[in-house]
C-alpha positions in Angstrom: 4.7 70.3 -11.1 7.4 69.2 -8.7 8.5 72.8 -8.1 4.9 73.9 -7.2 4.7 70.9 -4.9 8.0 71.9 -3.2 6.8 75.5 -2.7 3.6 74.2 -1.2 5.6 71.9 1.2 7.9 74.8 2.1 5.0 77.1 2.8 3.4 74.5 5.0 6.5 74.1 7.1 6.5 77.7 8.0 2.9 78.8 8.0 1.0 76.0 9.8 1.1 74.9 13.4 2.0 71.2 13.5 -0.8 68.9 14.6 -0.3 67.3 18.0 1.6 64.0 17.7 -0.3 60.9 18.7 1.1 58.7 21.4 1.3 55.9 18.9 0.9 56.1 15.1 1.7 54.1 12.1 3.2 55.1 8.7 2.8 52.9 5.6 5.5 53.2 3.0 4.8 52.2 -0.5 8.1 51.6 -2.2 9.6 50.4 -5.4 10.1 47.0 -3.8 6.8 46.7 -1.9 5.2 48.0 1.2 6.3 48.2 4.8 4.8 49.8 7.9 6.4 51.5 10.9 4.8 52.0 14.2 6.1 55.1 16.1 5.9 55.3 19.9 6.1 58.9 21.0 7.4 58.1 24.5 10.5 56.4 23.1 11.8 59.7 21.6 9.2 62.5 21.8 11.1 65.1 19.7 12.0 62.6 17.0 8.5 61.1 16.8 7.0 64.6 16.5 9.3 65.6 13.7 8.7 62.4 11.8 4.9 62.9 12.1 5.2 66.4 10.7 7.4 65.3 7.8 5.1 62.5 6.8 2.1 64.8 7.0 3.9 67.2 4.6 4.6 64.3 2.2 8.3 65.0 2.7 9.5 61.5 2.0 7.5 60.9 -1.2 9.8 59.9 -4.1 12.9 60.0 -1.8 15.6 57.4 -2.5 17.1 54.8 0.0 20.5 56.3 -0.8 22.7 54.5 1.8 22.1 50.8 2.1 24.8 48.9 4.1 24.1 45.1 4.3 23.9 43.8 7.9 23.9 47.4 9.2 21.2 49.8 8.1 19.3 51.5 5.3 19.2 55.3 5.3 16.8 57.8 3.7 15.4 61.3 4.3 16.9 63.6 1.7 14.0 64.7 -0.4 13.5 64.3 -4.1 13.4 68.1 -4.6 16.3 70.0 -3.1 14.2 73.1 -2.5 12.2 71.1 0.0 15.3 69.9 1.8 16.6 73.5 2.0 13.7 74.4 4.3 14.8 71.8 6.8 18.6 71.6 6.6 19.2 73.9 9.6 16.2 73.0 11.6 18.1 70.8 14.1 16.3 68.8 16.8 17.7 68.6 20.3 18.6 65.0 21.2 16.1 62.6 22.8 17.2 60.3 25.5 17.9 56.8 24.3 15.2 54.6 25.8 15.2 51.7 23.2 18.0 49.7 21.6 19.0 49.9 18.0 17.9 46.4 17.2 16.6 44.9 14.0 13.7 46.9 12.5 14.1 49.9 14.7 14.1 53.4 13.1 16.4 56.1 14.3 17.6 59.5 13.2 20.9 59.9 11.6 23.1 62.6 13.1 26.6 64.1 12.9 27.0 64.8 16.7 24.9 66.2 19.5 21.7 68.0 18.6 22.1 67.6 14.8 19.1 65.5 13.8 17.0 66.9 11.0 15.2 64.7 8.5 17.4 61.7 7.8 16.5 58.4 9.4 17.7 54.8 9.1 16.3 51.4 9.8 18.5 48.9 11.5 19.1 45.6 9.6 20.7 43.9 12.6 21.5 44.4 16.3 23.3 47.7 16.4 23.3 48.2 20.2 26.7 49.9 19.9 24.8 53.0 18.6 22.9 53.4 21.8 25.7 54.8 23.8 26.4 57.3 20.9 23.0 58.9 21.4 21.1 57.3 18.5 17.5 57.2 19.9 15.0 54.9 18.2 11.5 56.3 17.9 9.7 53.4 16.1 9.9 50.0 14.6 9.0 48.2 11.4 6.0 46.0 12.3 5.2 44.7 8.8 7.3 44.3 5.7 10.8 44.0 7.1 11.4 41.5 4.3 10.8 44.3 1.9 13.3 46.5 3.7 15.9 43.7 3.5 15.6 43.8 -0.4 16.5 47.4 -1.0 19.3 47.8 -3.5 22.7 47.9 -1.7 25.1 47.7 -4.6 26.2 51.4 -4.3 27.1 51.2 -0.6 28.1 54.6 0.6 28.9 56.0 -2.9 26.1 58.5 -3.2 27.3 61.9 -2.0 24.9 63.4 0.5 26.0 67.0 -0.3 25.2 66.4 -4.0 21.8 64.9 -3.0 21.1 68.0 -0.9 22.0 70.2 -3.8 20.4 68.4 -6.7 18.0 65.8 -5.2 16.8 63.0 -7.5 18.3 64.6 -10.6 21.8 63.6 -9.2 20.7 60.1 -8.0 18.8 59.1 -11.1 21.7 60.1 -13.3 24.4 58.4 -11.3 22.7 55.7 -9.1 19.7 54.5 -11.1 19.2 51.3 -9.3 18.4 52.8 -5.9 15.0 51.9 -4.5 12.7 54.6 -3.5 9.6 55.6 -1.6 6.5 56.2 -3.7 4.4 57.5 -0.8 4.6 57.6 3.1 1.2 58.1 4.8 -0.2 58.0 8.3 -2.6 55.0 8.5 -5.1 53.9 11.2 -3.6 52.1 14.2 -5.2 48.8 13.2 -3.7 49.0 9.7 -0.4 47.3 8.7 
């Protein structure tokens, strides 16, 4: 079932023209710890906001683990449960957006490994990480409901999960080696008046 779902997701990424990105949209995450909602503002980081909208529409984040949780710093996710889905996106880098907002508590930003390397991984800031602004980390949205849920994600593994292994094996690797990680059940676009 998961393989068929992955093939469907992969086909959608290449065969469909993405829907126009709304100027402002909300995404509700149902997780193993509870729900939280992110509001994305396209003008803050247009390329990042558009990619996130596409990924959520494709159900890319469903069943993905919060694999890097560093207390006082951030929680990172965006490597999919099924590695065949991740393989479709791994080399689809985004150009950098200009940094227009600060990496303050609750802001969501793409992870990157240098200029123009953003793909699907994002993180939510736990605290004031303004030092990231000058490094090109451009926030594109903010947690508007449920930050208390985000604060509770399991952080006992720190940076131990190997991102290369997650990309290769997906949840099979994480469930066997890091079973306490919290995860996303679903991530869905919701009406603007919803939280």
